[in-house]
C-alpha positions as CSV (number, residue, x, y, z in Angstrom):
1,X,27.1,16.9,13.7
2,X,29.8,17.3,16.4
3,X,30.1,13.9,18.1
4,X,30.3,15.9,21.4
5,X,27.2,18.4,20.6
6,X,23.9,18.3,22.4
7,X,22.6,17.9,18.7
8,X,24.4,14.4,18.8
9,X,23.2,13.2,21.5
10,X,19.5,13.9,21.0
11,X,19.7,12.7,17.5
12,X,21.2,9.1,19.4
13,X,19.2,8.7,22.4
14,X,16.2,9.2,19.7
15,X,17.5,6.7,17.8
16,X,18.1,4.1,20.3
17,X,14.3,4.6,21.6
18,X,13.1,3.9,18.0
19,X,15.3,0.7,17.9
20,X,13.9,0.2,21.2
21,X,10.6,-0.2,20.4
22,X,10.8,-0.9,16.3
23,X,13.3,-3.4,16.9
24,X,11.7,-5.9,19.0
25,X,8.9,-7.1,16.4
26,X,11.9,-7.3,14.1
27,X,13.2,-10.0,17.5
28,X,10.2,-11.3,17.5
29,X,10.4,-13.0,14.0
30,X,13.6,-13.8,14.1
31,X,12.3,-16.4,17.3
32,X,9.2,-17.3,15.4
33,X,11.0,-18.4,12.2
34,X,13.8,-21.0,13.9
35,X,11.2,-22.1,16.3
36,X,10.8,-25.4,13.9
37,X,14.4,-25.3,13.3
38,X,16.2,-28.2,15.0
39,X,17.4,-27.4,18.2
40,X,21.2,-27.7,17.4
41,X,20.9,-25.2,14.4
42,X,18.4,-22.7,16.3
43,X,21.6,-20.2,17.1
44,X,23.2,-20.4,13.8
45,X,19.7,-19.6,12.2
46,X,19.9,-17.2,14.9
47,X,22.9,-15.2,14.0
48,X,23.1,-16.1,10.2
49,X,19.1,-14.4,10.0
50,X,20.7,-11.4,12.1
51,X,23.7,-11.0,9.8
52,X,22.0,-11.1,6.7
53,X,19.0,-8.8,8.1
54,X,21.4,-6.3,9.7
55,X,23.6,-5.9,6.1
56,X,20.3,-5.1,4.4
57,X,19.4,-3.0,7.1
58,X,23.0,-0.8,6.7
59,X,22.1,-0.7,2.6
60,X,18.6,0.1,2.9
61,X,19.6,3.0,5.9
62,X,22.3,4.2,4.1
63,X,20.5,4.6,0.3
64,X,17.8,6.1,2.2
65,X,19.9,9.0,4.5
66,X,21.3,9.6,0.6
67,X,17.7,9.7,-0.9
68,X,15.9,12.1,1.9
69,X,18.5,15.1,0.3
70,X,16.2,15.1,-2.9
71,X,13.9,17.8,-2.7
72,X,10.3,16.3,-1.8
73,X,11.2,13.0,-0.2
74,X,12.2,14.5,3.5
75,X,8.7,15.3,3.6
76,X,6.8,12.4,2.1
77,X,9.5,10.4,4.7
78,X,8.0,12.6,7.5
79,X,4.6,12.3,6.8
80,X,4.9,8.4,6.0
81,X,6.9,8.2,9.8
82,X,3.5,10.7,10.9
83,X,1.3,7.1,10.0
84,X,4.2,4.8,11.3
85,X,3.8,6.5,14.4
86,X,-0.2,6.7,14.7
87,X,0.0,2.8,13.9
88,X,2.4,2.1,16.6
89,X,-0.2,3.3,18.8
90,X,-3.3,1.8,17.1
91,X,-2.8,-1.7,15.7
92,X,-2.3,-5.2,18.2
93,X,0.9,-6.7,16.4
94,X,0.9,-9.8,14.4
95,X,3.4,-12.0,14.7
96,X,2.3,-15.1,12.6
97,X,4.8,-16.0,10.2
98,X,5.8,-18.9,8.3
99,X,8.5,-20.9,10.2
100,X,10.8,-22.9,7.8
101,X,11.9,-25.9,9.0
102,X,15.4,-26.5,7.2
103,X,18.1,-23.9,8.1
104,X,18.8,-22.2,5.1
105,X,15.0,-21.5,4.5
106,X,14.8,-20.3,7.8
107,X,17.5,-17.7,7.8
108,X,15.6,-16.4,4.1
109,X,12.1,-16.1,5.8
110,X,14.5,-13.7,8.8
111,X,16.0,-11.5,6.3
112,X,13.2,-11.1,4.3
113,X,10.8,-10.8,6.9
114,X,13.1,-8.2,8.3
115,X,13.5,-6.4,5.5
116,X,9.9,-6.0,5.0
117,X,8.9,-5.4,8.3
118,X,12.4,-3.0,8.5
119,X,11.3,-0.3,6.5
120,X,9.6,1.5,9.7
121,X,13.1,1.2,11.5
122,X,15.4,2.2,8.2
123,X,12.9,5.8,7.4
124,X,12.8,6.5,11.4
125,X,16.5,6.0,11.6
126,X,17.3,8.1,8.9
127,X,15.1,10.7,10.1
128,X,17.1,10.8,12.9
129,X,20.4,10.9,11.7
130,X,19.9,13.7,9.8
131,X,22.0,12.4,7.3
132,X,25.2,11.6,10.0
133,X,26.6,8.3,8.9
134,X,27.9,7.9,12.3
135,X,25.0,8.1,14.1
136,X,23.2,5.9,11.2
137,X,26.3,2.7,12.4
138,X,25.5,3.7,15.8
139,X,22.0,3.0,15.6
140,X,22.4,-0.2,13.8
141,X,24.9,-1.6,16.3
142,X,22.7,-0.3,18.8
143,X,20.1,-3.3,17.0
144,X,21.7,-5.9,16.6
145,X,21.7,-6.8,20.3
146,X,18.3,-5.8,20.7
147,X,17.2,-8.0,18.0
148,X,19.0,-11.2,19.0
149,X,18.7,-11.1,22.7
150,X,16.3,-8.1,24.0
151,X,12.9,-10.0,22.1
152,X,11.4,-11.5,25.3
153,X,12.6,-8.3,27.8
154,X,11.0,-5.7,25.3
155,X,7.9,-7.4,24.9
156,X,7.5,-8.1,28.4
157,X,8.3,-5.0,29.0
158,X,5.5,-3.2,26.7
159,X,3.2,-5.8,27.7
160,X,4.0,-4.0,31.6
161,X,4.3,-0.9,30.9
162,X,2.2,0.4,27.6
163,X,3.9,3.9,28.4
164,X,6.7,2.4,26.7
165,X,5.1,2.4,23.2
166,X,3.7,6.3,23.9
167,X,6.9,7.2,24.3
168,X,8.2,5.4,21.2
169,X,5.3,6.8,19.1
170,X,6.1,10.7,20.2
171,X,9.8,10.3,19.3
172,X,9.4,8.8,16.1
173,X,6.3,12.3,15.5
174,X,9.0,14.0,17.0
175,X,11.4,13.1,13.8
176,X,9.0,12.7,11.8
177,X,8.1,16.4,12.7
178,X,12.3,17.7,12.5
179,X,11.8,16.0,9.3
180,X,8.5,17.5,7.8
181,X,10.3,21.3,8.8
182,X,13.8,20.6,7.1
183,X,12.2,19.8,3.8
184,X,13.9,22.2,1.6
185,X,10.6,23.0,-0.7
186,X,9.0,24.6,2.4
187,X,11.3,25.2,4.9
188,X,10.6,28.6,4.9
189,X,7.3,27.6,6.5
190,X,9.1,27.8,9.6
191,X,11.5,30.5,9.4
192,X,9.8,31.6,13.0
193,X,11.2,29.6,15.6
194,X,7.5,29.7,17.4
195,X,6.2,28.3,13.9
196,X,9.0,25.6,14.0
197,X,8.8,24.3,17.6
198,X,5.2,25.1,17.9
199,X,4.5,22.6,14.8
200,X,6.8,19.9,15.9
201,X,4.7,19.8,19.5
202,X,1.7,19.8,17.7
203,X,2.0,16.6,15.8
204,X,3.2,15.1,19.1
205,X,0.4,15.6,20.8
206,X,-1.9,15.1,17.6
207,X,-0.6,11.4,16.9
208,X,-0.4,10.8,20.7
209,X,-4.0,11.9,21.4
210,X,-5.4,10.7,18.1
211,X,-3.8,7.5,18.6
212,X,-4.5,6.7,22.2
213,X,-8.0,7.6,21.6
214,X,-8.7,5.0,18.7
215,X,-6.9,2.3,20.9
216,X,-9.3,2.8,23.6
217,X,-12.6,2.9,20.8
218,X,-11.2,-0.3,19.1
219,X,-10.6,-2.0,22.9
220,X,-14.2,-0.8,23.7
221,X,-15.6,-2.5,20.5
222,X,-13.8,-5.7,21.6
223,X,-15.7,-6.1,24.7
224,X,-18.5,-5.7,23.4
225,X,-18.7,-7.8,20.8
226,X,-18.5,-10.8,22.9
227,X,-21.6,-9.2,25.0
228,X,-23.8,-8.8,21.9
229,X,-22.6,-12.3,20.4
230,X,-23.8,-13.5,23.8
231,X,-27.2,-11.5,24.0
């Protein structure tokens, strides 16, 4: 992909938005994992935990980029990303994590937790990068400052402006739709631009509408439960 092409910058913007939405939780995990470590060691835990997490993230992402070239896996990845986008809108985040009181235990916790929580991020970045290693590297470079310094800002931003989460889910849905239409096994189904772009819009609208409705429904149920107990 040409560095100066609109496609490159659109893909990069998608990766940055994905990182902003998905990497914030990983940043919170880093803070929680380090909270019981002696104050003088907390900065070391955050730095080394983040370095370890990024190394694992690089390996995982480059591996996924290669795997997505196998017929059928781009379709599977796209479908998985649709579900991730939906869950981003619907689910309440739970940041409970065991905090290690030893420096290396806390670092290990950060690396393991990030590897498990970062699967959605890896899949999303790999899909948005369209196999471009430079885009993958830039996307991961964006993740580092977000995870180290951005957790509080992101948390406040998403709490104050829920539309940020909705935009992030829409970008994920768009990325998933593009992965599906680029799947070699079914690529011919989307030969017409009308069908291709129509499908992408349909996926985005479906994810945002269904996710938003389900979130509202869950909120109504939560409000109804205390009233039922009180009655």
